[in-house]
N, C-alpha and C positions, 0 to 999 in steps of 0.2 A: 927852629923844629929840634926837637931832642929824642933819641932814643937811645936808654944806656949810656947817658954824657955823650955820645957821638953827635956831632953837628950833621944834619942831613939838610943836603940842599935841594930845595924845591924842583929844580928840572930835573935832576937825578931821579926822583922819586916819581916825576910825572912819565919818567923815559921807559914806558913798558913796551917791550915790542910784540905787536899783535897784529892780524891781518884785518880787524874789524874793532870800531868803537867799543863796542859792548865787550868784547875780549880785553881791551885794555882797558875798560873800567873796573872789570872782573881783577885785572891783576894788580891796578891801582888799589882795588880795595883791600887785595891781601896784603899789600905793603905797608896800607897804613894801619891796617887792622894790629900791628905790632906796635903801633905808636902810643904813647901815653897821651892824656887828655891833652896837655900843653903841646906836645909834638901835631897833635891834630887841629889846634886852635891855630898854630905856628903855619901849620899847611894851607889851612883856610886865608889867614891873613896875607900869604904869598899868593894864593888864587886871587883873591880879590884885587889885589896889586896888577897880578898881569890882566886881568879884566881891566881896569882902569887905564891901563898902557894902550888895551886894544878898544876903549870906548872913543872909537873916533869916526867923524863924517865921513872919511873917504873909505875906511875898511867898511863901513855900514854899505856903503854906495856900493862896494866889490861885491859883497854876498848877495847884497839885493840883485844885483845884476846876474848871479851865478843862481841864484834859486829862482828869480822872475818876480820877484816880491819877498818881502822880508817885515815881519811883524817885531816888536821889541823882545818878545820870547823868543824868535826863533833868532835874534841876532846875539842874546846870550848863549843857547845853543852853540851859534856859530863860532863865538868867540870861544867856548868850551872846547869845540872840537879841533879851533888852531891850536889851543894850548898843548891838546893830548897830541899833537903833531910833535912837541918837542922843541926845545929852546931855539934851535937852529933856525927851522923852519917859521917859530913864531917872529924871531927878528926879523929874516927877510920879507915875512910879509907886512909887517910894522914898515918897515923901512920902503915897500913898494908893494901896497896891495894886489896890483896886477900881478903880481907872483902866484896869487891864487889859482890861476890859470893852469898850473903845473902839478897845485895840490889837490885841490879838490875831489871828492868822489862824483863819479857818474852816479851814484846810489845817494839820492839826496837824504834817505834814509839815516845813513852815518851822521849826517849833521843835526837831525832829530835826535838820535840817540846819545848824543853827547849832552844833552840839557841835564843827564842826572849828576855830571860832576859838580856842576853848583850847589848840591846838598850832600856829597858823599861824606864830609867830614863832619856835617850836623846830624846824620843816620847813622854814622859810625856811635858818636857821642851818645845820640838817644839810644843806640841798642845797649849802651853800657850802663844805662841809668842816668845819664847826666843829661837829662833833657833840658834842664834849668838852662846849663852852659851851652848848648844848643842853640837855643833862642837868643842868644847873646852874640850870633855871629852876624857880620854884616853880610848883606845881601849883596852879590856879585852881578845882581841882574840891571837895575838902571841906576845911572848916578846923574845929576842934575844935567849937564849938558854936553853930548860929546866933542872933544877936542877938534880943532882945526876948523876947516871951511867946509861948509855942506856943498855935495856936489849936486847942482840942481839941472834942470833943463830937458828932463825927460831920457827916453831909452836913446835915442841916439846922442845926445851928449854923454850919458854912460858908456855907450860903445867907443865915443873917441877917448875918453878918460881912461879906459882900461880896454885897449884893443887885443890882448891877448886873452883876457875873458871872453871877450864878444867872439873872438875869432874859433876858440873852444867850443862855445856853446853856439855858434851858429848853426841855425837850421833846429833848435831845439824849442823850448818854449819862449824864448826871447823874441 
């Protein structure tokens, strides 16, 4: 990503301090709007790379436990939400998905709102009249197969595998 010849680091650009996902996305949109087309495509490439790192069975299972069920689209939004938390939190959760217990919002709508991150660079390119370039961007939604070993065995197995998440959401829809 380049802006006026200065290399911007993906995680620095993503680090928008705000109370809600909606506000973070608005702040990120403002930061990205200053980038040229090559900067936007570079940002999107790094976003897809982060999505690939997070496209794992154990993380999918952890978010599934948090939400009480998780579709493909909801998992994409959940990964976007995790990326919006910043690199430190992202790395912690990638290392141990049970760390979601300390991070996930009580308001599940925040997870859903994060879905807009997937198309942010494409939206900005389209607004600038570069719809053709926007259509060439790789989707961060689904890749071939999640990495790792699939966590199976139902709700009790998930609770055993992710004890902190199970404890935090005890008595909820779980």
